C-alpha positions in Angstrom: 19.3 -0.1 -25.4 17.3 -2.6 -23.4 16.2 -2.2 -19.8 15.4 -5.3 -17.9 12.8 -5.2 -15.2 12.8 -7.8 -12.4 10.3 -8.1 -9.6 12.2 -8.9 -6.5 11.4 -12.2 -4.9 13.0 -14.8 -2.8 16.3 -14.8 -4.7 17.1 -11.1 -4.5 17.0 -9.2 -1.2 18.0 -5.7 -2.2 14.7 -4.0 -1.4 12.6 -4.3 1.6 9.3 -2.3 1.7 8.2 -1.6 5.2 4.9 -0.1 4.1 1.8 -2.3 4.2 1.0 -4.1 1.0 -2.3 -2.2 0.9 -3.3 1.4 1.9 -6.9 2.5 2.1 -7.1 6.3 2.2 -9.8 8.9 2.0 -10.4 11.4 -0.8 -8.6 14.8 -0.3 -6.3 13.4 2.4 -2.7 12.4 2.0 -0.6 9.3 2.5 3.1 8.2 2.6 4.7 5.2 1.1 8.0 4.0 2.6 10.8 2.2 0.9 13.6 0.7 3.0 16.7 -0.7 1.1 19.0 -3.3 2.6 22.0 -1.6 1.0 22.6 2.1 0.4 21.8 3.6 -3.0 22.1 7.0 -4.5 18.4 7.2 -5.0 15.2 5.4 -5.9 12.7 5.6 -8.7 9.0 5.7 -8.0 6.5 4.1 -10.4 2.7 3.6 -10.4 0.8 0.8 -12.2 -2.7 1.8 -13.0 -5.1 -1.2 -13.5 -7.7 1.1 -14.9 -5.4 2.7 -17.5 -3.3 -0.5 -18.0 -0.1 1.5 -17.9 3.1 1.8 -15.9 4.0 5.4 -15.2 7.3 6.9 -14.0 6.5 9.4 -11.2 9.8 10.7 -9.7 13.4 9.9 -9.0 14.6 11.0 -5.5 18.0 11.1 -4.0 19.0 11.3 -0.3 19.2 15.1 -0.4 15.5 15.5 -1.4 16.4 16.5 -5.0 13.9 15.1 -7.4 13.4 14.6 -11.1 9.8 14.3 -12.1 8.2 12.3 -14.9 6.2 14.0 -17.7 3.0 15.7 -16.5 3.6 14.7 -12.8 2.5 17.3 -10.3 5.2 18.4 -7.8 2.3 19.6 -5.6 0.8 16.1 -5.5 4.0 14.0 -5.3 6.8 15.0 -3.0 10.0 13.2 -1.9 11.5 14.6 1.3 15.2 14.2 1.9 16.0 10.8 3.2 17.3 10.2 6.7 19.8 7.8 5.2 20.8 6.4 1.7 18.7 3.3 2.5 15.4 4.9 3.5 13.1 6.8 1.1 9.5 7.9 1.1 6.9 9.2 -1.4 4.2 11.6 -0.1 1.0 11.8 -2.1 -1.4 14.7 -1.2 -4.9 15.7 -2.3 -5.9 12.1 -3.0 -8.5 11.2 -5.6 -9.7 8.0 -7.3 -7.3 8.8 -10.1 -4.4 8.0 -7.7 -5.5 4.4 -7.3 -2.9 1.9 -8.3 0.1 -0.1 -7.2 3.2 2.0 -6.3 6.7 0.7 -6.6 10.0 1.9 -5.4 12.9 0.7 -7.5 16.7 0.9 -7.9 18.9 0.7 -10.9 21.7 -1.8 -10.6 24.0 -3.2 -13.3 21.7 -1.8 -16.1 18.7 -3.5 -14.5 15.7 -1.9 -12.9 14.8 -3.8 -9.8 11.3 -3.3 -8.3 10.0 -4.0 -4.8 6.8 -5.9 -4.2 4.6 -2.7 -4.4 2.0 -1.0 -2.3 -1.6 -1.0 -3.5 -3.3 2.4 -2.9 -7.1 2.5 -2.9 -8.8 5.9 -2.5 -12.4 6.0 -1.3 -14.8 8.8 -0.5 -15.7 7.4 2.9 -13.6 5.0 5.0 -15.4 2.0 6.3 -16.2 1.9 10.0 -14.6 -0.8 12.1 -16.9 -3.7 12.9 -18.8 -3.3 16.2 -18.3 -6.1 18.7 -21.3 -6.8 20.9 -21.5 -9.2 23.9 -24.6 -11.1 25.0 -25.9 -9.9 28.3 -24.9 -12.0 31.2 -27.6 -14.0 33.0 -27.7 -14.2 36.8 -28.8 -17.8 36.8 -28.3 -20.6 34.4 -31.1 -21.1 31.9 -32.3 -24.6 31.1 -33.6 -25.1 27.6 -36.0 -28.0 26.9 -37.2 -28.8 23.4 -40.2 -30.9 22.5 -40.6 -32.9 19.4 -44.0 -33.0 17.6 -44.1 -36.8 18.0 -43.8 -36.5 21.8 -46.8 -34.2 22.0 -49.1 -36.7 20.3 -48.2 -39.5 22.7 -49.0 -37.3 25.6 
């Protein structure tokens, strides 16, 4: 039995992920990854690629009714899949985030004995979120300032 895995690109338009390609989240918080399908399906599979562990891990299969089948050693408390509003919209909730949750998350569908993956969402969990850059403006002057520069050669000539 062979299972072919294809990353969806320009030629196949079955999956459309509406989640940003990257999510930056803070430790102990939660996040949600969305998966929008262009056609209805009876459910989606969720996977995580861990760069650190160099492995591809099955997390959970979810159907539109919120029924889930979890992978081995996957915590139901950490990963939840609420019922879908339609057979073409699914989400994965991840709670109590830690650095071990870092990775690229994929939603996928099975079609014609092939497992088709979306483009993925990279999740990075950090202890402290970076602050947005501050923008400062130079104070406005009431009258125009004229700048004059002197060269050293001009000083010697007088």
